[in-house]
C-alpha positions as CSV (number, residue, x, y, z in Angstrom):
1,M,-9.1,-22.5,-27.8
2,R,-6.4,-20.6,-26.0
3,T,-4.6,-23.7,-26.3
4,I,-4.6,-23.5,-29.8
5,L,-3.8,-19.6,-29.7
6,L,-1.3,-20.2,-27.5
7,S,0.6,-23.1,-29.7
8,L,0.3,-20.8,-33.2
9,L,2.3,-18.1,-30.9
10,L,4.8,-20.0,-29.9
11,A,5.2,-21.4,-33.4
12,T,6.7,-18.1,-35.1
13,A,8.4,-17.5,-31.6
14,A,12.3,-16.8,-30.8
15,P,14.1,-20.4,-29.8
16,A,14.3,-21.1,-26.2
17,L,17.3,-20.1,-24.0
18,A,20.6,-21.5,-25.4
19,Q,22.5,-23.6,-23.1
20,S,25.4,-21.2,-23.0
21,A,28.3,-22.3,-20.1
22,P,27.2,-19.5,-17.7
23,I,23.7,-21.3,-18.1
24,K,25.3,-24.8,-17.6
25,A,27.1,-24.2,-14.8
26,A,23.8,-22.3,-13.2
27,H,21.5,-25.8,-13.6
28,A,24.9,-27.8,-12.5
29,K,24.6,-25.5,-8.9
30,I,20.9,-26.6,-8.5
31,A,21.3,-30.0,-9.4
32,A,24.6,-29.5,-6.8
33,D,22.5,-28.1,-4.5
34,Y,19.2,-30.4,-4.0
35,D,20.1,-31.4,-0.5
36,T,20.6,-27.3,0.8
37,T,17.2,-26.8,-1.2
38,V,15.4,-29.0,0.4
39,A,16.7,-28.6,4.1
40,E,15.4,-24.5,3.3
41,V,12.2,-25.9,2.0
42,I,12.2,-27.4,5.6
43,E,14.0,-25.3,7.6
44,L,11.6,-22.3,6.2
45,T,8.3,-24.2,6.6
46,E,8.9,-25.0,10.3
47,I,8.7,-21.4,10.8
48,P,5.3,-20.3,10.8
49,A,3.7,-17.5,9.1
50,P,-0.1,-17.5,9.8
51,P,-2.0,-14.5,8.2
52,F,-0.4,-10.9,9.6
53,N,2.1,-12.6,11.5
54,E,4.8,-13.5,8.9
55,A,7.5,-11.5,10.8
56,A,9.6,-14.6,11.7
57,R,10.0,-16.1,8.8
58,A,10.5,-13.0,7.0
59,Q,13.7,-11.8,9.4
60,R,15.3,-15.5,8.4
61,V,14.4,-14.9,4.8
62,F,16.1,-11.5,5.1
63,E,19.2,-13.0,6.5
64,K,19.5,-15.6,3.8
65,F,19.2,-12.4,0.8
66,K,21.9,-10.8,2.8
67,A,24.0,-13.5,2.5
68,L,23.4,-14.2,-0.6
69,G,25.4,-10.3,-1.5
70,L,22.0,-9.5,-3.2
71,E,22.1,-5.4,-3.4
72,N,20.2,-3.0,-1.2
73,V,18.3,-6.1,1.3
74,H,15.9,-4.4,3.4
75,I,12.3,-5.8,5.1
76,D,9.7,-2.5,3.4
77,E,7.7,-1.3,5.6
78,I,4.5,-3.6,5.2
79,G,6.8,-6.6,5.9
80,N,7.7,-7.7,2.7
81,V,11.6,-9.1,2.3
82,I,13.0,-7.5,-0.9
83,G,16.9,-7.7,-2.4
84,T,18.0,-7.2,-6.3
85,R,20.0,-8.6,-8.5
86,P,22.1,-5.7,-10.3
87,G,21.3,-6.1,-14.2
88,K,23.7,-4.9,-16.7
89,D,21.0,-1.9,-17.7
90,R,20.1,-0.2,-14.4
91,A,18.1,2.0,-16.0
92,A,15.9,-0.1,-18.0
93,K,12.4,-1.5,-16.1
94,A,13.2,-4.0,-13.6
95,L,11.7,-7.4,-13.5
96,M,10.6,-8.6,-10.0
97,V,10.4,-12.0,-8.9
98,A,7.7,-12.6,-5.7
99,A,6.6,-15.8,-3.7
100,H,4.7,-15.4,-0.8
101,L,5.7,-16.3,3.3
102,D,2.0,-16.3,4.4
103,T,0.1,-19.8,4.5
104,V,-3.5,-19.7,5.5
105,F,-2.9,-21.6,8.7
106,P,-4.0,-19.8,12.1
107,P,-1.4,-18.9,14.7
108,G,-1.3,-22.3,16.9
109,T,-0.9,-24.5,14.4
110,P,1.0,-27.5,14.4
111,I,4.1,-27.5,11.6
112,K,6.8,-30.1,11.5
113,V,7.9,-31.4,8.3
114,R,7.3,-35.0,7.7
115,R,9.5,-37.0,5.3
116,E,8.0,-39.9,3.6
117,G,10.7,-41.2,1.0
118,D,10.3,-39.0,-2.1
119,T,7.4,-36.3,-0.2
120,L,7.5,-33.7,2.3
121,H,4.6,-33.1,4.5
122,A,3.2,-30.3,5.9
123,P,0.8,-27.3,6.5
124,G,2.1,-24.6,4.2
125,I,4.9,-26.2,2.8
126,G,3.3,-26.1,-1.0
127,D,1.3,-23.4,-0.6
128,T,4.2,-21.9,-1.1
129,T,7.3,-21.6,1.2
130,V,8.8,-24.2,-1.5
131,T,9.1,-20.8,-3.9
132,V,10.4,-19.0,-1.1
133,A,13.2,-20.8,-0.9
134,A,13.3,-21.5,-4.8
135,L,14.3,-17.8,-4.9
136,L,17.3,-18.7,-2.8
137,A,18.3,-21.2,-5.4
138,F,17.8,-19.2,-8.6
139,V,20.2,-16.5,-6.7
140,R,23.0,-19.2,-5.9
141,A,22.2,-20.3,-9.3
142,M,23.4,-17.1,-11.0
143,D,26.4,-16.5,-8.3
144,A,27.7,-20.1,-9.9
145,G,27.1,-18.8,-13.9
146,K,28.3,-15.6,-13.0
147,L,25.1,-15.0,-14.9
148,V,24.4,-10.9,-15.2
149,P,21.1,-10.4,-16.1
150,A,20.1,-7.5,-19.1
151,R,18.2,-5.4,-16.2
152,D,18.1,-5.6,-13.1
153,I,15.9,-8.3,-11.0
154,I,14.1,-7.5,-8.1
155,F,13.6,-10.6,-5.8
156,V,10.5,-10.7,-3.3
157,A,9.6,-12.4,-0.4
158,N,6.4,-10.7,0.4
159,V,2.8,-10.8,3.3
160,G,-0.3,-11.0,2.6
161,E,-1.4,-12.9,-0.4
162,E,-3.9,-15.7,1.6
163,G,-6.9,-14.6,2.2
164,Q,-8.0,-11.8,4.4
165,G,-4.3,-10.7,3.5
166,D,-5.7,-9.7,0.5
167,L,-2.7,-9.1,-1.2
168,R,-1.5,-6.6,1.0
169,G,1.9,-7.1,0.5
170,V,1.9,-6.3,-3.2
171,R,-0.9,-4.0,-3.3
172,Y,1.7,-1.6,-1.3
173,L,4.5,-2.6,-4.0
174,F,2.4,-1.5,-6.7
175,S,0.7,1.7,-4.7
176,K,2.9,3.4,-2.1
177,S,6.5,1.8,-2.5
178,P,9.5,3.6,-4.1
179,L,10.1,0.8,-6.2
180,K,7.0,0.9,-8.0
181,A,7.9,2.9,-10.7
182,R,10.8,0.9,-11.9
183,V,8.8,-2.9,-12.3
184,G,8.3,-3.6,-16.0
185,D,7.3,-6.9,-15.5
186,F,6.1,-9.6,-12.6
187,I,6.3,-13.0,-11.8
188,S,4.6,-14.4,-8.8
189,F,6.3,-18.5,-8.0
190,D,3.2,-20.0,-6.3
191,G,3.2,-23.8,-5.5
192,S,5.1,-26.5,-7.3
193,T,3.5,-28.3,-10.2
194,V,5.1,-26.9,-13.0
195,G,3.8,-26.2,-16.5
196,R,0.6,-23.5,-15.7
197,I,0.9,-20.1,-16.7
198,T,-1.7,-18.2,-14.5
199,N,-2.1,-14.9,-16.7
200,T,-5.6,-14.2,-16.2
201,A,-6.6,-12.8,-12.6
202,V,-9.8,-14.3,-11.0
203,G,-10.8,-10.7,-9.2
204,S,-12.6,-11.1,-5.7
205,K,-15.1,-9.1,-3.7
206,R,-15.7,-10.4,-0.2
207,Y,-17.9,-8.9,2.4
208,R,-18.4,-9.3,5.8
209,V,-22.0,-8.0,6.8
210,A,-23.6,-7.6,10.1
211,F,-27.5,-7.8,10.4
212,K,-28.5,-6.4,13.7
213,G,-31.8,-6.2,15.8
214,P,-32.9,-6.0,19.3
215,G,-32.9,-9.8,20.5
216,G,-35.1,-11.5,22.7
217,H,-36.1,-14.0,24.5
218,S,-37.5,-17.0,21.9
219,Y,-40.4,-17.0,23.5
220,G,-41.4,-14.2,25.7
221,A,-40.4,-12.0,22.7
222,F,-41.8,-13.9,19.6
223,G,-42.8,-11.9,16.6
224,L,-40.4,-9.9,17.1
225,V,-37.7,-9.0,14.2
226,N,-34.8,-11.5,13.8
227,P,-31.4,-10.3,12.4
228,M,-30.9,-14.4,11.3
229,V,-34.0,-14.0,8.8
230,A,-32.7,-11.0,7.2
231,F,-29.2,-13.3,6.9
232,A,-31.2,-16.2,5.5
233,D,-32.8,-14.3,3.0
234,T,-29.8,-12.7,1.7
235,A,-28.0,-16.1,1.1
236,S,-31.2,-17.2,-0.2
237,G,-31.5,-14.3,-2.7
238,M,-27.8,-14.6,-3.4
239,Y,-28.4,-18.2,-4.8
240,K,-31.0,-16.5,-7.1
241,I,-28.8,-14.1,-9.2
242,P,-28.2,-15.0,-12.5
243,I,-24.4,-16.6,-13.4
244,P,-23.3,-14.5,-16.3
245,T,-22.3,-17.3,-18.9
246,D,-19.2,-15.6,-21.0
247,V,-16.6,-15.6,-18.2
248,K,-17.1,-17.8,-15.0
249,T,-18.5,-16.0,-12.6
250,T,-19.0,-17.4,-8.8
251,Y,-20.5,-16.4,-5.3
252,A,-20.8,-18.1,-2.3
253,A,-22.2,-17.3,1.6
254,S,-18.9,-19.1,3.4
255,V,-19.1,-18.1,7.0
256,V,-22.1,-17.4,9.6
257,S,-21.7,-16.5,13.4
258,G,-23.5,-15.1,16.1
259,G,-26.2,-15.2,18.2
260,T,-26.8,-15.8,22.2
261,S,-28.2,-19.2,23.0
262,V,-30.8,-21.5,21.1
263,N,-33.8,-19.6,23.5
264,S,-32.9,-16.2,22.4
265,I,-33.9,-13.9,19.1
266,P,-29.9,-12.8,18.3
267,N,-29.4,-9.5,18.2
268,T,-26.6,-9.5,15.8
269,I,-25.5,-12.1,13.4
270,T,-22.2,-11.8,11.6
271,A,-21.9,-13.2,7.7
272,E,-19.4,-13.5,5.0
273,F,-19.5,-13.8,1.5
274,D,-17.3,-14.0,-1.4
275,M,-17.8,-13.4,-5.3
276,R,-15.3,-14.1,-8.0
277,S,-14.9,-13.6,-11.8
278,A,-12.0,-12.9,-14.2
279,S,-14.2,-10.3,-15.9
280,P,-14.0,-6.7,-14.4
281,A,-17.7,-5.9,-15.2
282,N,-19.4,-9.8,-14.4
283,L,-17.8,-9.0,-10.6
284,K,-19.3,-5.9,-10.6
285,A,-22.6,-6.4,-11.4
286,V,-23.1,-9.6,-9.3
287,E,-21.7,-7.0,-6.5
288,D,-24.4,-4.4,-7.2
289,Q,-27.1,-7.3,-7.2
290,F,-25.7,-8.6,-4.4
291,L,-26.0,-4.8,-2.3
292,K,-29.2,-4.9,-3.8
293,I,-30.4,-7.9,-1.7
294,I,-29.3,-6.9,1.4
295,E,-31.2,-4.2,1.1
296,A,-34.4,-5.4,0.3
297,S,-33.9,-8.7,3.2
298,V,-33.6,-5.8,5.4
299,A,-36.3,-3.7,4.6
300,A,-38.6,-7.7,4.4
301,E,-37.6,-8.4,7.9
302,N,-38.7,-4.8,9.2
303,A,-42.0,-4.9,7.7
304,A,-42.9,-8.7,8.3
305,R,-42.3,-8.4,12.2
306,D,-42.3,-5.9,15.1
307,T,-40.1,-3.3,15.6
308,R,-40.8,-1.6,18.5
309,F,-37.8,-2.8,19.9
310,G,-35.8,-1.9,17.2
311,K,-35.6,-2.3,13.8
312,I,-33.2,-4.5,11.7
313,S,-30.0,-3.3,10.2
314,A,-27.5,-4.6,8.5
315,V,-24.0,-3.1,8.0
316,P,-21.7,-4.5,5.1
317,E,-17.8,-4.3,5.5
318,L,-15.6,-4.7,1.9
319,I,-13.2,-7.3,3.5
320,G,-12.1,-8.6,-0.1
321,D,-10.8,-6.7,-2.7
322,R,-9.2,-8.6,-5.7
323,P,-9.0,-7.2,-9.2
324,A,-9.2,-8.9,-12.2
325,G,-7.6,-8.5,-15.3
326,N,-5.6,-10.2,-17.8
327,T,-1.9,-10.1,-19.5
328,P,-2.5,-11.3,-23.1
329,A,-1.2,-14.8,-24.7
330,S,1.0,-12.5,-27.2
331,D,3.3,-10.6,-24.4
332,P,6.3,-11.6,-24.0
333,L,6.1,-12.3,-20.7
334,V,3.8,-15.3,-21.4
335,Q,6.2,-16.0,-25.0
336,A,9.2,-16.4,-22.4
337,A,7.8,-18.8,-20.2
338,A,5.7,-20.7,-22.7
339,K,9.3,-21.4,-24.4
340,V,10.8,-22.4,-21.5
341,L,8.0,-25.0,-20.3
342,T,7.4,-26.3,-23.7
343,A,11.7,-26.9,-24.3
344,N,11.5,-28.6,-21.7
345,G,8.4,-30.7,-21.6
346,Y,6.1,-29.1,-20.2
347,D,2.5,-28.5,-21.1
348,A,2.3,-24.7,-21.8
349,N,-1.6,-24.0,-19.9
350,L,-2.9,-21.0,-19.6
351,T,-4.8,-20.6,-16.7
352,A,-7.0,-18.2,-13.9
353,S,-6.5,-17.7,-11.0
354,S,-6.2,-15.7,-7.9
355,T,-3.2,-14.5,-7.0
356,D,-0.4,-12.0,-6.2
357,S,-0.3,-11.3,-10.1
358,N,-3.7,-9.7,-10.1
359,I,-2.4,-6.1,-8.3
360,P,0.3,-5.7,-11.3
361,I,-2.3,-6.8,-14.4
362,S,-4.7,-4.4,-12.7
363,L,-2.4,-1.7,-13.6
364,G,-1.1,-2.7,-16.6
365,V,2.0,-4.3,-15.8
366,P,2.6,-7.9,-17.8
367,A,2.4,-10.2,-15.1
368,I,1.9,-14.2,-14.3
369,T,2.2,-16.5,-11.6
370,L,4.1,-20.0,-12.3
371,S,5.0,-22.2,-9.9
372,A,8.7,-24.3,-9.2
373,G,9.6,-27.6,-8.1
374,G,8.5,-30.9,-8.5
375,G,4.8,-31.5,-7.5
376,G,2.5,-30.8,-5.1
377,F,-1.0,-31.6,-3.3
378,R,-3.3,-31.2,-0.9
379,A,-3.5,-27.1,-0.8
380,H,-4.6,-25.3,2.4
381,A,-5.2,-28.7,4.0
382,L,-3.1,-30.2,7.1
383,D,-2.0,-33.1,5.4
384,E,-0.4,-30.9,2.4
385,Y,2.8,-32.2,0.9
386,V,5.0,-31.6,-2.0
387,N,6.9,-34.1,-4.2
388,V,11.0,-33.6,-3.2
389,E,11.7,-36.8,-5.7
390,R,15.4,-35.7,-6.9
391,G,14.8,-35.3,-10.6
392,A,11.0,-34.1,-10.8
393,F,12.6,-31.1,-8.1
394,V,15.8,-30.2,-9.5
395,K,13.9,-30.5,-13.4
396,G,11.6,-28.3,-11.8
397,L,13.4,-25.6,-10.2
398,T,15.8,-25.2,-13.3
399,T,12.9,-24.3,-15.6
400,A,11.7,-21.7,-13.5
401,F,15.2,-20.9,-13.2
402,D,16.1,-20.0,-16.9
403,I,12.1,-18.9,-17.1
404,V,13.4,-15.6,-15.2
405,V,16.6,-15.6,-17.1
406,E,14.4,-15.5,-20.5
407,A,11.8,-12.7,-18.8
408,A,15.3,-10.4,-17.9
409,S,15.8,-10.4,-21.2
410,I,12.3,-8.8,-22.2
411,K,13.1,-4.9,-23.3
412,R,10.1,-2.8,-22.7
């Protein structure tokens, strides 16, 4: 249904980006810089950027932004690298174009890019170091075509997209940064498989719960309350929550740790739980039920066993809170991306995911997440890789570039 709706909207849309002389010059620059861009993908990938430790990679991108002549290049308070391409109308709301610096891989993960024919292999290369390099290619292309966008384009290499980073880089930009009032549209480039338009933000609630009790010897203290039982009842209870059928909604008990030894009743069990939905109402309903299940599981264990040395308690800690929402298919930003993708032979598929776009979408700022490059696979795996076959890679970068130029012409 969403594909049909998008097709109907595109049928009445304005023609895609005209192939003017400046655009042709920009495209030629992207093609000519193929080796340079691939080299930058490799260089940046080999600068580790684990969660909350993106500073070294950020510094290198800062240097590259400065060398490209972007305006007001700086690293903000939280670690985002920012530079502006001035537009014709400096007073107009800007287009922000971002790619995240961080990867999911912890400190100490060996990262050395290995090239095998037309593929580059390394942890974090496709999610999303390739698109950080793409931002640099876009700026060089604009220089080559002497393109002055209709409004400012704010380029951002942001921190904190992955996992417990909880979108902290973009969250900062739209909550505490002086730039928050300037942004009229937002595009996040994340991944290298071109064709998808993520316009629906899948929200999430993530909890770490510490189940605590007195502990004791497994034989000598047998009969005392056990936090492991409260955890087990919580996990089991979560999987009895009815799943809403109107909008995809999920939950998972995902990480558990604790205990002292095999012959001890644990005094602490720590577990992590994940809930997701593109529907804010569904997400809240599941969250509310989950929190009640924790309380009931603790109460049941305290009623079932001996509490003379202390009771079971549980402390839920919210460790992830990504808001849900949607940029309508009819919005000019979605339409701009769809027009360019279709004109370049891609299927413009509307998708739902959890990305940096969640934050602006939740605040009513039109936002989408796209990809740039020649395709990539095995994201979040040690054998992650991207395709850099010249034709596919250049076409993917050129298409992404055209979307940026087209989106910059939107008037809000």
